[in-house]
C-alpha positions as CSV (number, residue, x, y, z in Angstrom):
1,M,3.8,-30.3,20.2
2,N,2.6,-28.9,23.5
3,A,3.7,-30.7,26.6
4,P,0.9,-32.8,28.2
5,A,-0.6,-31.0,31.1
6,L,0.1,-33.9,33.5
7,S,3.7,-34.4,32.5
8,P,6.2,-32.3,34.4
9,S,8.6,-30.3,32.3
10,I,12.4,-30.6,32.4
11,L,12.4,-27.3,34.2
12,E,10.0,-28.4,36.9
13,T,11.8,-31.6,37.6
14,S,15.0,-29.5,37.9
15,G,13.3,-27.2,40.5
16,V,12.9,-24.3,38.2
17,S,9.5,-22.5,37.7
18,P,8.6,-22.4,33.9
19,D,7.1,-18.9,34.5
20,R,10.4,-17.7,36.0
21,A,12.4,-19.2,33.1
22,A,10.0,-17.5,30.6
23,S,10.5,-14.2,32.4
24,I,14.3,-14.5,32.3
25,L,14.1,-15.3,28.6
26,G,11.7,-12.4,28.0
27,D,14.1,-9.9,29.5
28,A,16.9,-11.3,27.4
29,V,15.2,-11.1,24.1
30,T,13.5,-7.7,24.6
31,G,14.7,-5.6,21.6
32,A,16.0,-8.7,19.8
33,D,14.4,-10.5,16.8
34,D,14.1,-13.9,18.3
35,G,15.3,-16.3,21.0
36,E,14.4,-19.4,23.0
37,I,15.6,-21.7,25.7
38,F,16.3,-25.2,24.4
39,L,16.3,-27.9,27.1
40,E,17.4,-31.5,26.7
41,R,17.5,-34.7,28.7
42,S,18.8,-37.7,26.9
43,E,20.0,-41.3,27.5
44,S,21.8,-43.5,25.1
45,E,23.5,-46.8,24.9
46,S,25.6,-48.7,22.4
47,F,27.1,-52.2,22.0
48,L,29.8,-53.5,19.7
49,F,30.2,-57.3,19.3
50,D,33.4,-57.8,17.4
51,D,35.7,-60.7,16.7
52,G,33.5,-63.1,18.6
53,R,33.3,-61.1,21.8
54,L,31.6,-58.1,23.4
55,K,34.2,-55.4,22.7
56,S,32.3,-52.4,24.2
57,A,29.1,-51.5,26.0
58,A,28.5,-47.8,26.7
59,Y,25.8,-45.8,28.4
60,D,25.5,-42.1,28.5
61,S,23.1,-39.7,30.2
62,T,23.1,-35.9,29.7
63,Q,21.0,-32.9,30.4
64,G,21.3,-29.2,30.0
65,F,20.0,-26.1,28.3
66,G,21.0,-23.5,25.7
67,L,19.7,-20.0,25.7
68,R,19.8,-18.0,22.5
69,V,19.2,-14.3,21.6
70,V,19.1,-13.4,17.9
71,A,19.7,-9.9,16.8
72,G,19.9,-9.5,13.0
73,E,22.8,-11.6,11.7
74,T,24.2,-12.0,15.2
75,A,23.2,-14.8,17.7
76,G,24.3,-14.8,21.3
77,Y,24.3,-18.3,22.8
78,A,25.1,-19.7,26.2
79,H,24.6,-23.2,27.5
80,S,25.0,-25.2,30.7
81,S,24.5,-28.7,32.1
82,D,23.2,-27.1,35.3
83,I,19.5,-26.4,34.9
84,S,18.9,-23.9,37.6
85,E,17.5,-20.3,37.8
86,A,21.0,-19.0,38.6
87,A,22.5,-20.7,35.5
88,L,19.6,-19.4,33.4
89,R,20.3,-15.8,34.5
90,R,24.0,-16.1,33.8
91,A,23.2,-17.5,30.3
92,A,20.7,-14.8,29.6
93,S,23.2,-12.1,30.6
94,S,25.8,-13.5,28.2
95,A,23.5,-14.2,25.3
96,A,21.9,-10.8,25.5
97,L,25.2,-9.1,24.6
98,A,24.3,-10.0,21.0
99,K,21.7,-7.2,21.0
100,R,23.9,-4.3,22.2
101,G,23.0,-1.3,20.1
102,Y,20.4,-3.3,18.2
103,E,16.7,-2.6,18.0
104,G,14.6,-5.3,16.4
105,V,11.1,-6.5,16.2
106,A,10.3,-9.8,17.9
107,A,9.3,-12.5,15.4
108,E,6.1,-14.5,15.9
109,G,6.7,-17.8,17.5
110,P,6.4,-21.1,15.6
111,V,2.9,-22.5,14.9
112,A,1.6,-25.2,17.1
113,T,1.0,-28.8,15.9
114,N,-0.8,-31.9,17.2
115,A,1.1,-34.2,14.8
116,R,3.1,-37.1,16.2
117,L,5.6,-38.8,13.8
118,Y,6.8,-41.4,16.3
119,D,5.8,-42.9,19.6
120,E,7.5,-42.1,22.9
121,D,9.4,-45.4,22.9
122,D,12.4,-46.0,25.2
123,P,14.9,-48.2,23.3
124,L,16.9,-48.5,26.5
125,A,14.1,-50.2,28.4
126,A,13.5,-53.1,26.1
127,P,14.9,-55.6,25.4
128,G,17.0,-55.8,28.6
129,F,20.8,-55.7,28.7
130,A,21.3,-59.5,28.8
131,D,18.8,-60.0,26.0
132,K,20.7,-57.5,23.8
133,I,24.0,-59.2,24.4
134,A,22.4,-62.6,23.6
135,L,21.0,-61.1,20.4
136,L,24.5,-59.9,19.3
137,Q,25.9,-63.3,20.0
138,E,23.1,-64.9,17.9
139,I,23.7,-62.6,15.0
140,D,27.5,-63.3,15.1
141,A,26.9,-67.1,15.1
142,Y,24.4,-66.9,12.3
143,A,26.8,-64.8,10.1
144,R,29.7,-67.2,10.7
145,A,27.6,-70.2,9.9
146,R,26.4,-68.7,6.6
147,D,29.7,-69.2,4.7
148,P,33.1,-70.9,5.5
149,R,34.8,-67.9,4.1
150,V,33.5,-65.6,6.8
151,A,36.6,-64.5,8.8
152,Q,35.3,-61.7,11.0
153,V,31.9,-60.3,12.1
154,A,31.2,-57.0,13.8
155,V,27.7,-56.2,15.0
156,G,26.7,-52.8,16.4
157,L,23.5,-51.9,18.3
158,A,22.7,-48.3,19.4
159,G,19.6,-46.6,20.9
160,E,18.7,-43.3,22.4
161,R,15.8,-41.5,23.9
162,R,15.9,-37.7,23.8
163,V,13.4,-35.4,25.5
164,V,13.7,-31.9,24.2
165,E,11.7,-28.8,25.2
166,I,11.7,-25.3,23.6
167,L,10.6,-22.5,25.8
168,R,9.4,-19.3,24.1
169,A,9.4,-15.9,25.7
170,D,5.5,-15.9,25.7
171,G,5.7,-18.9,28.1
172,R,4.7,-21.6,25.5
173,L,6.6,-24.8,26.1
174,I,7.0,-27.1,23.1
175,R,8.0,-30.7,23.8
176,D,9.2,-33.6,21.6
177,I,10.3,-37.1,22.8
178,R,12.6,-38.6,20.2
179,P,13.5,-42.3,20.1
180,L,16.2,-43.5,17.7
181,V,17.8,-46.9,17.1
182,R,20.2,-48.5,14.6
183,L,21.5,-52.0,13.9
184,N,24.8,-52.4,11.9
185,V,26.4,-55.6,10.6
186,Q,29.8,-55.8,9.0
187,V,31.1,-59.1,7.5
188,T,34.7,-59.8,6.4
189,V,35.4,-62.7,4.1
190,E,38.7,-64.3,3.2
191,S,39.8,-66.5,0.3
192,N,43.3,-67.2,-0.9
193,T,44.7,-64.6,1.4
194,R,42.4,-61.9,-0.1
195,R,40.0,-60.1,2.3
196,E,37.0,-58.1,1.5
197,T,34.2,-56.5,3.6
198,G,30.5,-55.8,3.3
199,S,28.2,-54.0,5.6
200,S,24.5,-53.3,6.1
201,G,22.4,-51.4,8.6
202,A,18.9,-50.2,9.4
203,G,17.1,-48.1,11.9
204,G,14.6,-45.4,12.6
205,R,12.6,-43.5,15.2
206,A,11.1,-46.3,17.3
207,G,12.0,-49.0,19.8
208,F,14.2,-51.9,18.8
209,E,11.3,-54.3,18.1
210,T,11.1,-53.7,14.3
211,W,14.8,-54.1,13.6
212,I,15.7,-57.0,15.9
213,R,13.1,-59.4,14.6
214,P,14.9,-62.5,13.2
215,D,13.8,-61.9,9.6
216,R,15.1,-58.3,9.8
217,W,18.5,-58.9,11.3
218,R,19.1,-61.9,9.1
219,E,18.3,-59.7,6.1
220,Q,21.1,-57.4,7.3
221,V,23.6,-60.2,7.7
222,D,22.7,-61.7,4.3
223,E,23.2,-58.4,2.6
224,A,26.5,-57.7,4.3
225,L,27.7,-61.1,3.3
226,R,26.5,-60.8,-0.3
227,Q,28.3,-57.5,-0.7
228,A,31.6,-58.9,0.8
229,L,31.4,-61.9,-1.5
230,V,30.8,-59.7,-4.6
231,N,33.9,-57.6,-3.6
232,L,35.9,-60.8,-3.3
233,E,35.5,-61.3,-7.0
234,A,36.0,-57.7,-8.0
235,V,38.7,-56.6,-10.5
236,D,40.4,-53.2,-10.8
237,C,38.1,-50.5,-12.0
238,P,39.2,-48.7,-15.2
239,A,39.4,-44.9,-15.0
240,G,37.9,-42.3,-17.4
241,E,34.8,-40.4,-18.4
242,M,31.8,-42.7,-18.8
243,D,28.0,-42.9,-18.3
244,V,27.1,-43.9,-14.7
245,I,24.0,-45.5,-13.3
246,L,23.3,-45.1,-9.6
247,G,21.2,-47.6,-7.7
248,P,18.3,-46.4,-5.6
249,G,18.1,-45.6,-1.9
250,W,21.3,-45.0,0.0
251,N,23.0,-43.6,-3.1
252,G,20.9,-40.5,-2.4
253,V,23.9,-39.6,-0.1
254,L,25.5,-38.1,-3.2
255,L,22.5,-35.9,-3.8
256,H,22.6,-35.0,-0.1
257,E,26.2,-34.0,0.0
258,A,26.8,-32.6,-3.5
259,V,23.5,-30.7,-3.8
260,G,21.6,-30.7,-0.5
261,H,24.1,-28.7,1.6
262,G,24.2,-26.1,-1.2
263,L,20.4,-25.6,-0.8
264,E,20.6,-24.8,3.0
265,G,19.6,-21.2,3.7
266,D,22.6,-19.9,5.5
267,F,25.0,-20.7,2.7
268,N,22.7,-19.0,0.2
269,R,22.2,-15.9,2.5
270,K,25.9,-15.5,2.6
271,G,26.4,-16.1,-1.1
272,T,28.8,-19.0,-0.6
273,S,26.7,-21.7,-2.4
274,A,26.8,-22.6,-6.0
275,F,23.0,-22.1,-6.0
276,S,23.0,-18.6,-4.4
277,G,20.6,-16.2,-6.2
278,R,19.4,-18.7,-8.6
279,I,15.7,-19.1,-7.6
280,G,13.6,-19.7,-10.7
281,E,16.5,-20.8,-12.8
282,R,17.1,-24.2,-14.4
283,V,19.7,-26.0,-12.3
284,A,18.9,-29.6,-13.3
285,A,17.6,-31.7,-16.2
286,P,13.9,-31.8,-16.8
287,G,12.2,-34.4,-14.6
288,V,14.5,-33.8,-11.6
289,T,12.5,-32.9,-8.5
290,V,14.3,-32.7,-5.2
291,F,12.6,-32.3,-1.8
292,D,13.4,-32.3,1.9
293,D,10.7,-33.8,4.2
294,G,11.1,-34.0,7.9
295,A,7.5,-35.0,8.4
296,I,7.6,-38.7,7.3
297,A,6.5,-40.9,10.2
298,G,9.2,-43.0,11.8
299,R,12.1,-42.1,9.5
300,R,15.6,-41.5,10.9
301,G,15.7,-37.8,9.7
302,S,12.2,-37.0,10.8
303,L,11.2,-34.6,13.6
304,T,7.8,-33.7,14.8
305,V,9.2,-30.2,15.5
306,D,12.7,-28.9,14.7
307,D,15.0,-27.7,17.3
308,E,13.4,-24.2,17.3
309,G,9.9,-25.6,17.8
310,T,8.8,-25.3,14.2
311,P,6.8,-28.2,12.8
312,T,8.7,-30.0,10.0
313,S,7.3,-30.1,6.5
314,R,7.9,-31.1,2.9
315,T,9.9,-28.5,1.1
316,I,10.2,-28.6,-2.7
317,L,13.8,-27.5,-3.5
318,I,14.0,-28.3,-7.2
319,E,10.9,-28.9,-9.3
320,D,11.2,-30.4,-12.8
321,G,14.8,-29.0,-12.9
322,I,13.9,-25.5,-11.7
323,L,15.3,-24.2,-8.4
324,R,12.2,-23.3,-6.2
325,G,13.6,-22.7,-2.7
326,Y,16.0,-23.3,0.1
327,M,15.8,-25.0,3.5
328,H,15.5,-22.4,6.4
329,D,15.7,-22.1,10.1
330,R,14.0,-19.1,11.7
331,Q,16.9,-16.7,11.3
332,S,17.7,-17.4,7.6
333,A,14.0,-17.3,6.7
334,R,13.6,-13.9,8.3
335,L,16.8,-12.4,6.8
336,M,15.9,-13.7,3.3
337,G,12.2,-12.9,3.5
338,C,11.2,-16.5,3.1
339,E,8.9,-18.9,4.9
340,V,10.3,-21.0,7.7
341,T,10.6,-24.6,6.6
342,G,11.3,-26.4,9.9
343,N,15.0,-27.1,9.2
344,G,16.5,-25.5,12.3
345,R,18.6,-28.3,13.8
346,R,21.3,-28.7,16.4
347,Q,23.3,-31.7,17.7
348,S,22.5,-31.0,21.4
349,Y,21.7,-28.3,23.9
350,A,25.4,-27.2,23.7
351,H,25.1,-26.3,20.0
352,V,23.4,-23.4,18.2
353,P,20.8,-24.3,15.6
354,M,21.4,-23.8,11.9
355,P,19.6,-24.8,8.6
356,R,20.1,-28.6,8.2
357,M,18.5,-31.3,6.0
358,T,16.1,-33.9,7.4
359,N,15.1,-36.5,4.8
360,T,16.3,-35.3,1.4
361,A,15.5,-37.1,-1.8
362,M,14.7,-37.0,-5.5
363,L,11.4,-38.2,-6.8
364,G,11.1,-41.2,-9.1
365,G,10.5,-41.3,-12.8
366,S,9.3,-43.8,-15.4
367,H,12.4,-45.8,-16.6
368,S,13.3,-49.2,-15.4
369,R,16.8,-49.9,-14.2
370,E,17.1,-52.6,-16.8
371,D,16.4,-50.1,-19.6
372,M,19.1,-47.8,-18.2
373,I,21.7,-50.5,-18.2
374,A,20.7,-51.6,-21.7
375,S,21.2,-48.0,-22.9
376,V,24.9,-47.9,-21.9
377,R,27.6,-49.1,-24.2
378,R,30.5,-48.6,-21.7
379,G,29.9,-47.4,-18.2
380,L,29.6,-48.1,-14.5
381,Y,26.8,-49.3,-12.3
382,C,27.3,-48.0,-8.8
383,A,25.1,-50.1,-6.4
384,A,26.3,-48.5,-3.2
385,F,28.5,-45.7,-1.9
386,A,30.8,-45.2,1.1
387,G,31.8,-41.7,2.2
388,G,32.8,-38.8,0.1
389,Q,34.1,-35.2,0.1
390,V,32.3,-32.1,-1.2
391,D,33.2,-28.4,-1.6
392,I,30.0,-26.5,-0.8
393,T,31.1,-23.4,-2.7
394,N,31.1,-25.2,-6.1
395,G,29.6,-28.6,-5.4
396,K,32.7,-30.5,-6.5
397,F,32.6,-34.1,-5.1
398,V,34.6,-37.3,-4.8
399,F,32.6,-40.4,-3.7
400,Q,33.9,-44.0,-3.2
401,C,31.8,-46.9,-4.5
402,T,31.6,-49.9,-2.1
403,E,29.8,-52.0,-4.7
404,A,30.1,-51.4,-8.4
405,Y,30.0,-53.2,-11.8
406,L,31.2,-52.5,-15.3
407,I,28.5,-52.0,-17.9
408,E,29.6,-53.4,-21.3
409,D,27.3,-53.3,-24.4
410,G,24.2,-52.9,-22.3
411,R,24.9,-55.7,-19.8
412,L,26.3,-55.8,-16.3
413,G,29.8,-57.1,-16.3
414,A,32.4,-57.9,-13.6
415,P,32.3,-56.3,-10.2
416,V,35.0,-53.7,-9.8
417,K,37.0,-52.4,-6.8
418,G,38.6,-49.0,-6.2
419,A,35.9,-47.1,-8.2
420,S,35.2,-43.4,-7.3
421,L,32.9,-40.8,-8.9
422,I,34.3,-37.3,-9.5
423,G,32.3,-34.3,-10.5
424,D,30.2,-31.4,-9.2
425,G,26.7,-31.5,-8.0
426,P,25.2,-28.7,-10.1
427,S,26.7,-30.1,-13.3
428,A,25.8,-33.7,-12.5
429,L,22.1,-32.7,-12.1
430,T,22.0,-31.3,-15.6
431,R,23.4,-34.6,-17.0
432,V,20.6,-36.8,-15.6
433,T,19.1,-38.4,-18.7
434,M,17.0,-41.3,-17.2
435,I,15.1,-41.4,-13.9
436,G,14.1,-44.7,-12.5
437,D,10.7,-46.0,-11.3
438,D,12.2,-47.6,-8.3
439,F,12.4,-44.8,-5.7
440,A,13.5,-45.9,-2.3
441,F,14.8,-44.3,0.9
442,D,17.9,-45.5,2.6
443,P,17.4,-48.1,5.4
444,G,18.0,-45.6,8.2
445,I,21.7,-45.1,8.7
446,G,22.5,-41.5,7.7
447,V,24.5,-39.1,9.8
448,C,25.2,-35.6,8.5
449,G,28.1,-33.3,9.6
450,K,28.1,-29.6,9.4
451,A,30.2,-27.0,11.3
452,G,31.2,-29.6,13.8
453,Q,27.7,-30.8,14.5
454,G,26.3,-34.3,13.6
455,V,22.6,-35.1,13.3
456,P,20.6,-38.1,12.0
457,V,19.3,-37.7,8.4
458,G,17.6,-39.7,5.7
459,V,18.4,-39.8,2.0
460,G,16.6,-41.3,-1.0
461,Q,16.4,-41.5,-4.8
462,P,15.4,-43.8,-7.7
463,S,18.0,-45.3,-10.0
464,L,19.6,-42.6,-12.1
465,K,21.5,-42.5,-15.4
466,I,24.1,-39.6,-15.4
467,T,26.1,-39.1,-18.6
468,G,29.7,-38.1,-18.7
469,L,30.9,-38.5,-15.1
470,T,34.6,-38.9,-14.4
471,V,35.3,-42.3,-12.8
472,G,38.4,-42.7,-10.8
473,G,39.9,-46.2,-10.7
474,T,42.9,-48.4,-10.3
475,S,43.5,-49.3,-14.0
476,V,43.4,-47.4,-17.3
C-alpha cells in the first residue's frame, strides 16, 4: 500500500530524507539480488486482572529500522533503534558485506496494491485506561457470579498498533498500519479439593470495540467456565491406537504445526522438510485441500502486505490430496524458481524476514460431525488442543487435548483428562477418512514461533475423522 501523500513517513518524522535513504540503500544493493529498508514504529499495552486484582499493566513503545542486502543464499542484515542517516549508512556498510565477490541481478520489486484488509484503528486510544480496568473488573465479577465453584479468574487484554514501512531501492515506500487486539479469559473451578481450568479468547486486526461488547466477552467467560466444568468431571484417558475425531476451528493448530511448517519454502529449499521435492505427488487423502491465505479481512494472521512489501494472497498448498506448492518469501521464491506468495514475515525491525504462515487452514467437506461420531466404535473426540511439539524434518508431533471425550459404540462418552495425540503430519493426512461440513477459523488467538521469532497467525479446519492415531493417556 503506497503511503498517503499527506502523511509523513517514519523517515521524515525522524529527520531523514526518504530520497537520501533510498540512495544509501541503492548503493548497498548494487550487485545484489534484493534488499530493502524495513522501518517500524509501534505501541502496545497489556493488562492482566488475576485473583481479584490488577496484577500487571504494561505499555511499550518501540521504533527502529532493519536494512537487508540479499546475495544468493546469503543475507546481510543490520538494524538499529536510531533512525538517522548516520545509522543507515553504518547499517548499509555492514549488510553490504553479504555481496562480497557476488554479482547478481536485481529482482523486480513487489507489485503495488490498493487493498486494505483492516482500518487504521488505534487500540490504545479507546477505550481509555480507566475504562479498560473497569471492564476487567466487570468480567471478573461476572465470572465469579456464574457458578459457586469458580475459585479463580484471570482476564487478559492486549492491544497494539504497528506502523511499518518498506523502502525499496527505486524510492518506492510501502506503508501498512496494523492494529491487533486480543481478549483472554481463564476460569479455574474447584470441587471436593479437585481443581480444573478452562480458557477462551478472541481477537483480530481492529480496535477493541468488537471484542469488548458485553455479549462477546460474556461468551468468552461462559465458554471458559463450560470447559472447566467439563474437565472437573473428566476421567483418566485410556491409551492406545484408535480413531480420532477433531473438532473444527482452533484444532487447525495441529495442521499448522505438523504440516504447515513443512510447507514453508526455506525448509524445502534446503531439503529438510518431509515434503521436499514432492510437488505433484499425493501427500494426503482425497478431499484434503490445504491453503494459506493472508488476505482475509480483519483476521489475526492477515496482512495487507507482508514484511517485504508483497501483497498477501491465497496459496493452495495441497489440492485434493496432491501437493501443489509451498509458501515463499522473495528469497526462497527466487532460488526455487517459484512465484512469491506474500509469506515473508518478521517479528520486528530487529529480525530478518523468512517464509511464515499467515492464516492456514483445510477446506470443509460434506460429512456432519454426528455422522463421524456414529461411525466410530471406539475412539476419541478431541474438542480442543493446547500446545504441542513437532519435528519439522519428519512431521512427528505430540499434542495435548484440553477437552476430549471417549467415543463408544458411535456415541460420545465421558470426558477424559490427560489425553494426547501422537503421530506424524504426512501420515495423518493420508488417514483422513471423513471431512466435516462445519469449517471454522479459530477465534483469533494464534501465535507462531520459528527460529526465535513470534508472529500472529490464524488456523482453521472442519471436523475431521483420522483413523489409527496413537492416543497417549493416563490409563490402559
